[in-house]
C-alpha positions as CSV (number, residue, x, y, z in Angstrom):
1,M,-44.2,29.9,41.1
2,M,-40.5,29.1,39.6
3,V,-40.3,27.0,37.1
4,V,-36.9,25.8,35.1
5,V,-35.7,25.8,32.0
6,A,-32.9,24.5,30.1
7,V,-31.9,25.8,26.3
8,S,-29.4,24.1,24.2
9,T,-27.6,24.5,20.7
10,F,-29.6,21.5,19.5
11,R,-32.8,21.4,18.1
12,Q,-35.3,23.7,19.9
13,F,-38.8,24.1,21.0
14,A,-41.1,26.3,23.1
15,V,-43.8,25.7,25.4
16,K,-46.4,28.3,26.6
17,F,-47.2,28.0,30.9
18,N,-49.6,29.3,33.0
19,G,-48.3,29.6,36.6
20,T,-51.1,29.4,38.5
21,G,-51.0,28.1,42.3
22,G,-49.8,25.0,43.0
23,G,-50.4,23.3,39.3
24,T,-48.8,24.3,36.0
25,A,-50.8,23.6,32.6
26,L,-48.3,22.9,28.8
27,N,-48.9,23.8,25.5
28,V,-47.0,23.2,22.8
29,V,-46.3,26.5,21.1
30,G,-43.4,25.5,18.0
31,G,-42.6,21.2,17.2
32,G,-38.9,22.0,15.8
33,G,-39.2,18.8,14.5
34,I,-39.7,17.1,18.1
35,G,-42.6,15.0,16.3
36,S,-43.9,13.1,18.8
37,N,-46.8,12.9,21.6
38,N,-44.3,11.3,23.8
39,S,-42.3,14.2,23.7
40,V,-45.3,16.6,24.6
41,S,-45.9,13.9,27.6
42,A,-42.4,14.0,28.3
43,I,-42.0,18.0,28.5
44,K,-45.1,17.8,31.6
45,S,-43.2,15.1,33.2
46,G,-40.3,17.0,33.3
47,I,-42.0,19.9,34.2
48,R,-44.3,18.0,37.3
49,E,-41.4,16.1,38.6
50,Q,-38.5,16.9,40.2
51,L,-35.0,17.5,37.8
52,L,-34.8,14.5,35.9
53,S,-32.2,15.2,34.1
54,R,-31.0,18.0,31.5
55,P,-29.3,18.1,28.0
56,R,-25.6,17.4,27.8
57,Y,-24.6,20.8,26.4
58,C,-27.0,23.1,27.8
59,T,-27.2,27.0,29.1
60,T,-30.0,27.2,31.4
61,T,-32.8,30.2,32.4
62,T,-35.5,30.4,34.5
63,G,-38.7,31.6,33.3
64,G,-40.8,34.1,34.7
65,G,-41.9,34.0,38.3
66,G,-46.1,33.8,39.0
67,G,-47.5,34.2,35.9
68,G,-47.1,33.7,32.0
69,G,-43.6,32.8,30.5
70,T,-41.8,30.5,27.6
71,I,-40.3,27.9,27.9
72,V,-37.5,26.8,25.7
73,V,-36.4,23.6,25.6
74,S,-34.4,21.1,23.3
75,T,-33.3,18.0,23.5
76,R,-30.3,16.4,20.7
77,T,-30.9,14.5,18.1
78,C,-31.8,10.9,17.9
79,S,-32.0,8.4,15.8
80,S,-34.6,6.5,17.6
81,S,-38.3,8.3,18.8
82,S,-37.9,6.4,21.7
83,R,-34.6,8.5,22.9
84,T,-37.1,11.1,23.6
85,S,-38.0,10.6,26.7
86,A,-38.8,12.8,30.1
87,S,-35.2,12.4,31.0
88,A,-34.0,14.2,27.6
89,F,-35.7,17.1,29.0
90,A,-34.9,19.8,31.6
91,G,-37.6,21.6,32.8
92,A,-38.4,20.6,36.4
93,A,-40.3,22.0,39.3
94,T,-41.7,20.1,41.9
95,A,-44.8,19.6,42.6
96,A,-45.6,22.0,44.9
97,G,-44.4,25.0,42.5
98,N,-41.1,25.5,44.6
99,G,-38.3,23.4,44.1
100,F,-34.7,23.4,42.4
101,V,-33.6,26.1,40.6
102,L,-31.4,26.1,37.4
103,R,-29.7,29.9,36.9
104,G,-29.1,31.2,33.9
105,N,-29.2,34.0,31.0
106,V,-31.7,33.6,27.7
107,T,-32.0,36.1,24.8
108,D,-35.7,38.4,24.1
109,D,-36.6,35.8,21.1
110,G,-36.3,32.5,23.2
111,R,-32.4,31.8,22.1
112,S,-29.9,30.9,24.4
113,S,-27.1,33.6,24.8
114,Q,-23.3,32.9,23.8
115,Q,-22.1,32.6,27.1
116,P,-22.3,29.2,28.9
117,Q,-24.5,30.3,31.9
118,R,-23.9,27.8,35.7
119,R,-26.2,25.8,36.6
120,T,-27.3,25.5,40.5
121,L,-28.9,22.4,41.9
122,Y,-29.2,22.5,45.3
123,G,-31.7,24.0,47.3
124,Q,-35.0,26.0,47.3
125,S,-35.0,29.3,44.9
126,L,-32.8,32.5,45.7
127,K,-31.7,30.7,49.1
128,L,-29.3,28.3,46.7
129,N,-28.9,30.9,44.0
130,L,-27.0,32.1,46.7
131,L,-25.5,29.8,47.9
132,S,-23.7,28.8,44.8
133,E,-22.0,32.5,44.6
134,I,-20.8,31.7,47.7
135,Y,-19.2,28.2,47.0
136,C,-19.9,27.5,43.1
137,H,-19.1,30.6,41.6
138,G,-18.7,35.0,41.7
139,K,-16.3,37.6,43.3
140,L,-16.3,36.0,46.9
141,L,-15.1,32.4,45.2
142,E,-12.5,34.4,43.1
143,T,-11.4,36.5,45.9
144,V,-10.6,33.9,48.4
145,Q,-9.6,30.9,46.1
146,M,-7.0,33.6,44.2
147,A,-5.7,34.8,47.5
148,S,-4.4,31.5,48.3
149,I,-5.0,31.9,51.7
150,Y,-4.8,27.9,52.2
151,P,-2.4,25.1,50.5
152,D,-5.2,23.0,49.7
153,S,-8.1,25.1,47.6
154,K,-10.9,22.1,48.7
155,T,-10.0,23.9,52.3
156,F,-12.4,27.1,51.6
157,V,-15.2,25.7,49.8
158,D,-16.1,23.1,52.5
159,M,-15.9,25.5,55.4
160,K,-19.6,26.2,56.9
161,M,-20.9,29.8,56.9
162,K,-21.8,31.2,60.4
163,K,-24.6,33.2,59.0
164,T,-26.7,33.3,56.2
165,P,-25.5,33.4,52.6
166,N,-27.5,36.6,52.2
167,E,-25.7,37.8,55.2
168,T,-22.6,36.5,54.4
169,L,-22.8,38.1,50.7
170,A,-23.6,41.9,52.2
171,A,-20.2,41.0,54.6
172,F,-18.2,40.5,51.6
173,N,-19.2,43.6,50.1
174,D,-18.7,46.1,52.5
175,F,-15.7,44.1,53.2
176,M,-14.3,45.0,50.1
177,E,-15.8,48.2,49.7
178,Q,-13.6,48.8,52.8
179,K,-10.7,48.0,51.4
180,K,-11.4,49.8,48.0
181,E,-11.7,46.4,46.3
182,A,-8.1,45.7,47.3
183,P,-7.3,43.7,50.4
184,T,-4.3,41.8,51.2
185,T,-4.0,38.2,51.8
186,A,-4.3,38.3,55.4
187,E,-7.1,40.7,55.8
188,I,-9.2,38.1,53.0
189,K,-7.9,35.6,55.6
190,E,-9.2,37.3,58.8
191,W,-12.2,38.0,57.4
192,V,-13.0,34.9,56.0
193,E,-12.0,33.1,59.6
194,T,-14.7,35.3,61.0
195,M,-17.3,34.4,58.4
196,F,-16.5,30.6,58.0
197,E,-15.9,28.5,60.4
198,K,-12.9,25.2,59.9
199,P,-13.5,22.6,57.4
200,G,-15.4,19.3,59.4
201,A,-17.9,21.8,61.5
202,E,-20.7,19.3,59.6
203,F,-19.8,16.3,61.3
204,E,-20.3,14.9,64.5
205,E,-18.4,12.1,65.6
206,W,-20.2,8.4,64.8
207,I,-19.2,5.0,65.6
208,P,-21.3,2.7,63.1
209,D,-23.8,1.0,65.4
210,D,-23.7,-2.2,63.0
211,W,-19.5,-2.8,63.5
212,I,-18.8,-5.9,64.9
213,E,-15.4,-7.1,66.0
214,S,-14.8,-10.5,63.8
215,P,-16.9,-11.0,61.1
216,R,-16.8,-14.2,59.7
217,F,-15.0,-13.4,56.5
218,L,-12.2,-13.8,59.0
219,Q,-12.3,-16.8,58.9
220,N,-11.6,-17.5,55.2
221,I,-8.5,-15.8,55.5
222,K,-6.0,-19.4,56.5
223,D,-2.7,-17.5,56.8
224,L,-2.7,-15.7,60.5
225,D,-0.7,-12.6,59.3
226,L,-3.3,-11.7,56.5
227,R,-6.0,-12.3,58.9
228,D,-4.7,-10.1,61.4
229,F,-4.1,-7.5,58.5
230,A,-8.1,-7.8,57.6
231,K,-9.1,-7.5,60.9
232,K,-7.3,-4.2,61.5
233,L,-8.7,-3.1,58.3
234,N,-12.3,-3.7,59.5
235,G,-11.3,-1.4,62.3
236,V,-10.7,1.6,60.0
237,W,-14.3,1.6,59.7
238,H,-14.5,3.6,62.7
239,Q,-12.3,6.3,61.5
240,L,-13.9,7.0,58.0
241,G,-17.1,7.2,59.4
242,R,-19.4,10.4,59.0
243,K,-22.5,11.8,60.3
244,M,-23.9,15.1,59.6
245,I,-25.4,17.0,62.7
246,A,-28.5,17.7,62.5
247,D,-28.1,21.5,61.6
248,V,-27.4,20.9,58.2
249,G,-30.7,19.7,57.6
250,I,-32.3,22.4,59.3
251,N,-29.8,25.6,57.7
252,P,-28.3,23.6,54.4
253,E,-28.2,26.8,53.2
254,Q,-25.0,27.3,55.2
255,Y,-23.3,24.5,54.1
256,S,-21.4,23.1,50.9
257,I,-22.0,19.6,51.7
258,I,-25.4,17.9,50.5
259,H,-27.5,16.7,53.3
260,V,-28.2,13.2,53.3
261,D,-30.3,11.1,56.0
262,H,-27.9,8.2,56.7
263,P,-24.0,8.4,57.8
264,V,-21.8,7.5,55.3
265,I,-18.4,6.1,55.3
266,V,-15.8,8.5,53.8
267,P,-12.7,7.7,51.9
268,G,-10.4,10.0,53.4
269,G,-7.7,12.1,54.0
270,R,-9.1,15.5,52.3
271,F,-12.0,13.8,51.2
272,R,-14.2,14.4,54.1
273,E,-17.7,13.7,52.0
274,F,-18.9,11.0,50.0
275,Y,-17.5,9.8,46.3
276,Y,-19.8,8.2,44.0
277,W,-17.0,5.5,42.7
278,D,-15.6,5.4,45.8
279,S,-18.3,3.9,47.2
280,Y,-18.6,1.2,45.3
281,W,-15.1,-0.6,46.4
282,I,-16.1,0.8,49.8
283,V,-19.7,-1.3,49.6
284,Q,-17.8,-4.4,49.1
285,G,-15.6,-4.4,52.2
286,L,-18.4,-2.9,54.7
287,L,-20.6,-6.1,53.5
288,H,-17.8,-8.7,54.3
289,S,-17.7,-6.2,57.6
290,E,-21.7,-7.7,57.8
291,M,-21.9,-3.5,58.0
292,Y,-25.5,-4.2,56.6
293,K,-27.8,-1.2,57.9
294,T,-24.6,0.7,57.0
295,T,-24.7,-0.1,53.6
296,R,-28.3,0.1,53.4
297,G,-28.0,3.4,54.3
298,M,-25.0,4.7,52.0
299,L,-27.8,3.2,49.2
300,E,-30.5,5.0,50.4
301,N,-28.9,8.3,50.2
302,F,-27.2,7.8,46.8
303,L,-31.2,6.6,46.0
304,S,-32.1,9.9,47.5
305,I,-30.0,12.4,45.3
306,V,-30.8,10.7,42.2
307,Q,-34.4,11.2,43.4
308,R,-33.8,14.9,43.8
309,Y,-31.9,15.6,41.2
310,G,-31.9,13.1,39.0
311,F,-27.7,11.4,39.0
312,I,-25.5,11.6,41.6
313,P,-23.0,13.8,41.7
314,N,-19.2,13.2,41.4
315,G,-18.7,13.9,45.5
316,G,-21.0,15.0,48.2
317,R,-20.7,18.7,48.2
318,I,-22.6,21.2,46.0
319,Y,-19.6,22.4,43.6
320,Y,-19.6,19.0,42.5
321,S,-22.8,19.5,41.5
322,M,-21.7,20.2,37.4
323,R,-20.7,16.3,37.0
324,S,-21.3,13.0,38.0
325,Q,-18.8,9.9,37.6
326,P,-18.3,6.4,36.2
327,P,-22.0,5.0,37.6
328,L,-22.1,2.4,40.0
329,L,-25.1,2.8,41.8
330,C,-26.9,-0.2,40.1
331,G,-23.7,-2.5,40.6
332,M,-23.5,-1.5,44.5
333,V,-27.3,-2.5,44.8
334,K,-27.1,-5.6,43.4
335,S,-23.9,-6.5,45.8
336,Y,-25.9,-5.9,48.8
337,V,-29.0,-7.8,47.3
338,D,-26.7,-10.5,46.4
339,T,-25.6,-10.6,49.9
340,T,-28.2,-9.9,52.1
341,K,-31.1,-11.4,49.7
342,D,-32.7,-8.8,50.0
343,T,-35.1,-9.0,46.7
344,Q,-37.4,-6.3,48.1
345,F,-35.2,-3.9,48.2
346,A,-33.7,-4.2,44.2
347,M,-37.5,-4.0,43.4
348,D,-38.2,-0.6,45.2
349,A,-34.8,0.6,43.9
350,V,-35.2,-0.4,39.9
351,E,-37.0,2.7,39.0
352,T,-34.7,5.4,40.4
353,L,-31.8,3.1,39.1
354,E,-33.8,3.4,36.1
355,R,-34.1,7.1,35.8
356,E,-30.3,7.6,36.6
357,F,-29.3,5.0,33.8
358,E,-31.7,7.2,31.3
359,F,-30.2,10.6,32.6
360,F,-26.9,8.8,31.3
361,M,-27.9,7.9,27.9
362,N,-30.0,11.2,27.3
363,N,-26.6,13.6,28.2
364,Y,-23.8,11.7,27.5
365,V,-24.4,9.6,23.9
366,V,-23.0,10.5,21.1
367,E,-23.1,8.5,17.4
368,V,-20.0,6.5,16.4
369,N,-20.1,5.2,13.6
370,G,-23.3,4.9,13.5
371,H,-23.9,3.4,16.9
372,Q,-24.9,5.0,20.3
373,L,-21.6,5.5,22.9
374,A,-21.2,7.3,25.9
375,A,-18.1,9.6,26.7
376,Y,-17.8,11.7,29.8
377,G,-18.5,15.9,29.7
378,Y,-21.3,17.7,30.9
379,K,-20.8,20.9,30.3
380,S,-20.9,24.1,32.7
381,S,-18.5,27.3,32.7
382,G,-15.7,28.0,35.2
383,P,-13.0,26.8,36.9
384,R,-13.5,23.7,39.4
385,P,-14.8,25.8,42.6
386,E,-12.4,23.8,44.7
387,S,-9.4,23.7,42.0
388,Y,-10.1,27.4,41.5
389,R,-7.1,28.6,41.9
390,E,-4.8,26.0,40.1
391,D,-7.5,26.0,37.0
392,V,-7.4,29.9,36.5
393,I,-3.7,29.5,36.3
394,S,-3.4,27.1,34.6
395,A,-5.9,28.5,31.6
396,Q,-3.7,32.0,31.4
397,V,-2.0,29.7,28.4
398,F,-5.2,30.5,26.6
399,D,-5.9,34.1,25.2
400,K,-9.7,33.3,24.3
401,E,-11.9,33.3,26.9
402,E,-13.8,30.5,24.4
403,D,-10.8,28.8,25.5
404,K,-10.4,28.5,29.0
405,Q,-13.9,28.0,29.0
406,D,-13.5,24.9,26.8
407,Y,-11.0,23.7,29.0
408,Y,-12.2,24.0,32.1
409,C,-15.0,22.0,30.7
410,E,-12.3,19.5,30.0
411,L,-10.9,19.4,33.3
412,K,-14.4,18.8,35.0
413,A,-15.1,15.9,32.1
414,A,-11.6,14.3,33.4
415,A,-12.4,14.8,36.7
416,E,-16.1,13.1,36.2
417,S,-14.0,10.3,34.6
418,G,-12.7,9.7,37.8
419,M,-8.8,9.9,36.5
420,D,-8.1,13.4,36.9
421,F,-5.6,13.3,35.9
422,S,-3.7,11.3,33.0
423,S,-2.5,11.4,29.2
424,R,-5.2,8.9,28.8
425,W,-7.1,11.8,28.3
426,F,-4.5,14.1,26.3
427,I,-4.7,14.2,22.5
428,K,-2.1,16.3,20.6
429,D,-1.2,15.8,17.1
430,G,-3.4,12.9,17.5
431,T,-1.4,11.5,19.5
432,N,-1.4,11.2,24.3
433,Q,1.5,13.3,24.0
434,G,1.1,17.0,26.0
435,N,-0.4,18.4,29.1
436,L,-3.3,19.1,30.5
437,T,-3.5,21.9,28.5
438,D,-4.6,19.5,25.9
439,L,-6.8,17.5,27.7
440,K,-9.8,16.3,25.4
441,C,-11.8,14.1,27.2
442,R,-15.1,14.6,25.9
443,S,-14.3,13.5,22.4
444,I,-12.6,10.4,23.5
445,I,-15.0,7.4,24.1
446,A,-14.1,5.5,27.1
447,V,-14.3,1.5,27.0
448,E,-15.4,1.6,31.1
449,L,-18.0,4.2,30.6
450,N,-19.8,2.2,28.4
451,A,-18.9,-1.4,29.4
452,I,-20.8,-0.3,33.0
453,L,-23.7,1.4,31.3
454,Y,-23.9,-2.4,29.7
455,W,-24.1,-3.9,33.3
456,N,-26.4,-1.4,34.5
457,A,-29.0,-2.2,32.0
458,K,-28.6,-5.8,32.8
459,I,-29.0,-5.0,36.5
460,I,-32.1,-3.1,35.9
461,S,-33.5,-6.2,33.6
462,E,-32.8,-8.7,36.3
463,F,-34.8,-6.2,39.3
464,Y,-37.8,-5.7,36.7
465,A,-37.6,-9.7,36.3
466,L,-38.1,-9.6,39.9
467,K,-40.9,-7.7,39.9
468,N,-42.5,-9.7,37.2
469,D,-42.3,-6.8,35.2
470,T,-42.1,-9.0,31.7
471,Q,-42.1,-5.9,29.5
472,K,-39.7,-3.5,31.4
473,A,-36.8,-7.0,31.7
474,Q,-36.9,-7.3,28.0
475,L,-36.8,-4.0,27.3
476,Y,-33.6,-3.7,29.5
477,E,-31.9,-6.7,28.4
478,A,-32.5,-5.3,24.6
479,K,-31.0,-2.1,26.0
480,A,-27.8,-4.4,27.1
481,E,-27.7,-5.8,24.3
482,Q,-27.2,-2.7,21.7
483,I,-24.6,-1.0,24.1
484,K,-22.9,-4.6,23.5
485,K,-23.2,-4.8,20.2
486,A,-21.9,-1.1,19.9
487,I,-18.5,-1.7,22.0
488,D,-17.8,-4.9,19.6
489,A,-18.3,-2.9,16.8
490,V,-16.6,0.6,17.8
491,L,-14.0,0.1,20.4
492,W,-12.6,-3.7,20.0
493,N,-9.5,-4.0,18.3
494,E,-8.6,-7.7,16.8
495,D,-5.4,-6.7,16.2
496,E,-4.5,-5.9,19.8
497,G,-7.0,-8.0,20.9
498,A,-8.8,-5.9,23.7
499,W,-11.0,-3.3,23.7
500,L,-9.3,0.6,23.1
501,D,-10.7,3.9,23.8
502,Y,-11.9,6.0,20.4
503,D,-10.6,9.5,19.4
504,L,-13.8,11.3,17.9
505,I,-11.6,14.1,16.8
506,N,-8.8,12.0,14.5
507,K,-11.6,8.9,14.1
508,K,-9.4,6.1,15.7
509,H,-8.5,3.6,18.6
510,R,-6.5,4.8,20.8
511,H,-3.7,2.3,21.1
512,Y,-2.3,3.3,25.0
513,F,-2.2,0.7,27.6
514,V,-5.2,1.6,30.5
515,P,-6.7,-1.2,32.7
516,T,-10.1,0.2,31.5
517,N,-8.9,-1.3,27.9
518,L,-10.2,-4.7,30.2
519,S,-13.2,-3.6,31.8
520,P,-15.4,-5.0,29.5
521,L,-14.1,-8.8,31.2
522,W,-15.5,-7.1,34.5
523,M,-18.8,-6.1,33.6
524,G,-19.4,-9.2,31.5
525,C,-19.3,-7.9,28.7
526,Y,-18.6,-9.6,26.2
527,N,-19.4,-13.2,24.1
528,K,-19.0,-15.7,27.0
529,D,-19.0,-18.2,23.7
530,D,-16.1,-16.9,22.3
531,T,-13.3,-19.4,23.1
532,S,-10.3,-17.5,21.4
533,L,-10.6,-14.3,23.8
534,P,-8.9,-15.6,26.8
535,K,-5.7,-16.4,24.6
536,K,-6.4,-13.1,23.0
537,I,-6.7,-10.8,26.0
538,L,-3.4,-12.8,27.6
539,A,-1.3,-12.2,24.8
540,Y,-2.3,-8.5,24.8
541,I,-1.2,-8.5,28.3
542,E,2.3,-10.0,27.4
543,R,2.7,-7.5,24.7
544,N,2.4,-5.0,27.4
545,E,4.5,-6.7,29.9
546,L,1.8,-5.8,32.5
547,D,3.1,-8.8,34.5
548,K,6.8,-7.3,35.6
549,Y,6.1,-4.8,37.9
550,P,6.3,-5.7,41.6
551,G,3.6,-3.2,42.8
552,G,0.9,-3.9,40.3
553,V,-0.2,-3.4,37.1
554,P,0.1,1.0,36.6
555,N,-2.6,3.0,35.1
556,T,-0.6,4.4,31.9
557,M,3.0,3.3,30.3
558,A,3.0,7.5,30.1
559,D,5.3,9.2,33.5
560,T,4.1,12.6,32.9
561,N,3.7,12.9,37.1
562,E,-0.3,13.1,36.3
563,Q,-1.6,10.9,39.0
564,W,-3.7,8.5,36.8
565,D,0.0,7.9,34.8
566,F,3.0,5.5,35.2
567,P,4.3,4.3,38.0
568,N,1.2,5.0,40.1
569,V,-1.2,1.5,40.8
570,W,-4.8,2.5,41.8
571,P,-6.6,-0.1,44.1
572,P,-9.8,-0.2,41.9
573,M,-8.3,-0.7,38.7
574,Q,-6.4,-3.9,40.5
575,H,-9.3,-5.6,41.5
576,M,-11.1,-4.9,38.2
577,L,-8.2,-6.6,36.6
578,I,-8.1,-9.2,38.8
579,V,-12.0,-9.5,39.3
580,G,-12.3,-9.7,35.6
581,L,-9.8,-12.2,34.2
582,D,-11.0,-14.1,37.2
583,G,-14.3,-14.5,35.3
584,L,-12.4,-15.7,31.9
585,N,-13.2,-19.4,31.0
586,S,-9.5,-20.3,31.3
587,Q,-6.9,-21.7,33.7
588,E,-4.2,-19.5,32.4
589,A,-6.2,-16.1,32.9
590,K,-7.5,-17.5,36.4
591,D,-4.1,-18.5,37.3
592,L,-2.5,-15.0,36.2
593,A,-5.7,-13.5,38.4
594,F,-4.4,-15.2,41.4
595,K,-0.7,-14.2,41.4
596,W,-1.5,-10.8,40.7
597,A,-4.3,-10.9,43.7
598,Q,-1.1,-12.3,46.0
599,R,0.7,-9.4,45.1
600,W,-1.9,-7.0,45.5
601,V,-2.2,-8.4,49.2
602,R,1.1,-8.9,50.0
603,G,2.0,-5.0,48.9
604,N,-1.1,-3.6,50.8
605,Y,-0.1,-5.3,53.3
606,L,3.4,-4.9,53.4
607,A,2.7,-0.7,53.2
608,F,-0.2,-1.7,56.0
609,N,2.8,-3.0,58.5
610,E,5.4,-0.1,58.1
611,T,2.8,2.9,58.0
612,H,0.2,1.6,59.8
613,A,-2.0,3.1,56.9
614,M,-3.4,2.4,53.5
615,F,-2.9,4.5,50.5
616,E,-5.3,6.0,47.6
617,K,-2.9,4.8,45.4
618,Y,0.7,2.7,45.0
619,S,3.6,2.3,43.3
620,A,4.3,0.0,40.5
621,V,8.3,0.0,40.2
622,E,8.4,-0.8,44.5
623,L,6.1,-3.4,46.0
624,G,4.2,-1.9,48.9
625,G,5.6,1.6,48.0
626,H,2.3,4.1,47.7
627,G,2.2,6.6,44.6
628,G,2.7,10.5,44.0
629,G,2.5,12.9,41.5
630,G,-0.9,14.7,41.0
631,E,-2.9,17.6,42.6
632,Y,-2.3,16.9,46.0
633,E,0.0,14.9,48.7
634,V,-1.2,11.2,48.9
635,Q,-3.5,10.5,51.1
636,T,-4.5,7.8,53.6
637,G,-7.6,6.0,54.9
638,F,-8.1,4.7,52.5
639,G,-12.1,3.7,51.5
640,W,-11.6,2.6,48.3
641,S,-8.0,0.8,49.1
642,N,-9.9,-1.4,52.1
643,G,-12.6,-2.4,50.2
644,A,-10.6,-3.7,47.6
645,V,-8.1,-5.8,49.4
646,M,-10.8,-6.8,51.6
647,D,-12.5,-8.1,48.3
648,L,-9.8,-10.0,47.6
649,M,-8.7,-11.7,50.7
650,N,-12.0,-12.8,51.1
651,K,-11.8,-14.4,47.6
652,Y,-8.7,-16.0,47.9
653,G,-8.2,-16.0,51.8
654,D,-7.6,-20.3,51.3
655,R,-4.3,-19.9,48.8
656,L,-2.9,-16.1,49.6
657,T,0.0,-16.2,51.7
658,T,2.9,-14.1,53.5
659,D,5.2,-16.6,54.1
660,D,8.2,-14.8,52.6
661,S,7.6,-12.0,55.2
662,K,8.1,-14.2,58.4
663,N,11.6,-13.9,59.0
664,A,13.2,-11.3,61.3
665,G,12.7,-7.8,59.8
666,G,10.8,-8.7,57.4
667,G,12.8,-11.2,55.6
668,A,12.5,-12.4,51.7
669,L,9.1,-9.8,51.3
670,V,11.2,-6.8,52.1
671,S,14.6,-7.7,50.2
672,Y,12.3,-8.3,47.4
673,S,10.8,-5.0,47.2
674,V,14.1,-3.2,47.9
675,N,15.9,-4.9,45.0
676,T,12.6,-5.2,42.9
677,G,11.6,-1.6,43.2
678,I,15.4,-0.6,42.3
679,I,15.3,-2.8,39.2
680,A,11.8,-1.3,38.1
681,T,12.7,2.3,39.2
682,I,15.3,2.4,36.1
683,V,12.7,1.1,33.9
684,A,10.8,4.3,35.1
685,F,13.7,6.3,34.5
686,V,14.2,4.7,30.5
687,V,10.4,5.7,30.3
688,G,10.9,9.1,31.2
689,I,13.8,9.5,29.0
690,F,12.1,8.1,25.6
691,G,8.9,9.5,26.2
692,S,5.5,7.9,26.8
693,E,3.8,5.5,24.3
694,T,3.2,6.7,20.6
695,T,0.5,5.4,18.4
696,R,1.4,1.9,16.6
C-alpha cells in the first residue's frame, strides 16, 4: 500500500502506520502542540479518504510502500481548535490502499527538505508520477517548451501521447542520447509530432441533446434585434460543447485532460477544456437556454472532482492541479436549484460543497488584525507548464533560485485569482507600480475571494436547512457571519466608501480601483439595514469616474499592457457590478445598474454584428471594441461573455433597446462608438503618459 504524506514548515507531528493489506492503522507518536483528540481522528479520516486537502504551504513525500513507515503531517497554527479538521491534513489514500499520490522528498529525521517539491494529484501510483514528468515538470517538458516549437506554449501540454508515459519517457531519453543532449529545434518538433497527437484528440463532436432553438427567455426580450441577437447566442453553445472520447476514461495516463463523465461547455478559442470560474457565467447562460441536463452534468463533473481531489483545479488539465480559482461551485449549484427547483440535488451536493469550502478555509486563510481572511496562492515549485518558456524567461531577472521559485509561486497565485495578470497584484515600494516581477498576489487579501467564501457559507447553510440539519445550518450561518465581520473590519474603508484589498506586507489598504472592490454587493455581504451604504457606493463610483467610459467599466486605471488592466473590460466584472448595484435598496443605484446593462448589451450586440463573434474581453474606450494585451491573442467564443449578456438580456429585456442602431449603416450607435472611442482613446493616452494610480 502507498501512503501519501505532506510536510510543512508549520507545527509538525508524526504518525506511525503499519500498512497491511487494504487497511491502515494509525497511532500518534508526537503531539507537537496539536493538542486535540479531534486532530487524531481527523488524521485517520484523512488517510482513509481520498485527498481531502493539503496545507497551503507544503512540500510532500510518499511513505514507504508496503510495510511500516512514518508520516509527518502538519497544519498551520489556528486560533480555534475547531479549525483543526480533516481538511487541514494532507495524508490521504483511497480505502483500497492504492489511490492518489503526492510526490516529494523528506529527510531521514522527518523534516522537510529545503527545495520545494512538485505535487501530482492524478491517476494511480507510478503511472501518474510518469504522467506528471511529461506534462507538469521534468526534462522532457523543459526541452520541448524551451525550444518554442509552437507559438503558444499551451499547445504541447494539450497533446495526447501516442504511447504510454513509460514508453514516451524511454523514447525521449533515447532521442536525447542520440542527439548528444543537444537536438535542434526542428528535431525536437519532429520527435514531438511523432510521439504526440495534435491538440483536441481527446474530444469527439457533440451537440447537446437538450438544446432547443427558441428557449422561453427570448420572449422576455421586447426589442426584436436584441431577441435575434440572443437567439444567435443560444446557437453558440453548439460551437462550445465538448465530449471526451471513451479512451480518455480507459487510458487516462496518456492525456493531460482530467477525465469527467459528462460533456462540458468550454470558454472557446485556445481554452479547450473546462475552466472553473468561467463556468459560473456559462451556467447562467445555459439555464436561460433551458439546457438543464447539460448544466447538471457539468455540476456533477465538478462535484466528482471535489470528491476525488478535495478542490476544483483552475482548469481541466493536470498541469492546473496546483491551483484552484475563485470558488463559485456553490453559486452554480444554487443557480441550478433556484431555476429547476431540484432541491434534492442541493441536499445531495451539500456535503461535497462543504468539503470544498473547508479546503479553502484551511489552506488559504491567514490572520489579519485579529481576523481570519483568505488570500490567493497555493504553493508549488517551477514555472507554469502551459506558459513554461515565458515564465523561465521572465524569471531571469532573479539571480537566486529561491527568488525564481517565489516568483513562479506568485505567477500561479495570480493565475488562481483569475486575474492573470494585473497591476492589482503588483507591490513595489508600497504602490501598484512595477511589472510582473513585482507580483505579490500571495500578500494581498482579495475582497472578492472572501466575499465568495461568505456566500458559500450562506448557501451551505441554506442547503443543510433543506435537509433539516439545523445544527449544520446554524454552524454555517455562524461561519458566514464571522467572515462578514472580518470583511467589514479589515477590508471596508470608510473614507473611500467601498471595500479595498489589503496589503499584508505594508499593512494597509490598497487605494486602487478594481471592480471587485464592490463585489460584496454581488454576494450580499453587507448590512442590508445600512441606509447610508448606497450613497457611499454611488459617491465612490462618481469619484472614480466609472461612468465615463463608452465601452464599460475598466478593470483598473493602470495602463500596463497586462490584460486585466486598463483599458480592458471583462464580462464577469460588468455582470458582477450590475447585479450588485441592482441589489441595493436605492433607485439611483438601480438606475445606474440598468444604464450599465444597456451599455454592455449594446456593445456586445454591436461587436457581434460586426464580427459574428463574442470576445473574451472588450475595450473601455470603444463601444463594442475588443480588448488586448496579455500573454495571448484575444479569444472568441466565448463562454462567460455569452452567459453574462444573456443573463442581463433576460433581466432587463422589457427595457433594453437598440433603437439608435436601426438607422442605415449602423446609424447613431456606430457614430457614437467611433466618436466616444476617439475621446476615450485620448483619455487612455493621458493615463499612459502620466502613469497608473498611486497611493492616496
